[in-house]
C-alpha positions, 0 to 999 in steps of 0.5 A, spaced: 437 143 335 438 150 337 445 150 333 441 147 327 436 153 327 440 158 329 445 156 323 439 156 318 436 163 321 443 166 319 443 163 312 436 166 311 439 173 314 445 174 310 445 178 304 443 175 298 441 177 291 435 178 288 432 171 286 437 166 289 433 160 288 439 155 291 439 158 298 431 159 298 430 151 296 435 149 301 432 154 306 425 150 305 429 143 306 432 145 312 427 148 315 422 142 314 427 138 316 428 141 323 421 142 324 420 135 323 426 133 328 423 138 333 416 134 333 412 140 329 408 136 324 404 141 322 410 146 320 413 140 317 408 138 312 408 146 310 415 146 309 415 140 306 410 142 301 413 149 299 420 145 298 416 139 293 413 145 290 418 150 289 423 144 287 418 142 281 416 149 279 424 150 278 425 143 275 431 141 280 430 133 279 435 132 285 431 136 290 424 133 287 427 126 288 428 128 296 422 132 296 418 126 295 422 122 300 420 126 305 413 123 307 
């Protein structure tokens, strides 16, 4: 779990151009999955909902389907 969290934080901290939406949406998904694995249901729901909202806003059909499957 610690390795996954460290990898997510490295990705989040890596220099990126403004508006790098693909990185941002993946970060939300990964953070939600790690929160769920840790048993942090409040963080999971928050990250999952933000992930779903971003996917819908961007019209990313695959991410929308994945987000909807995250109950």
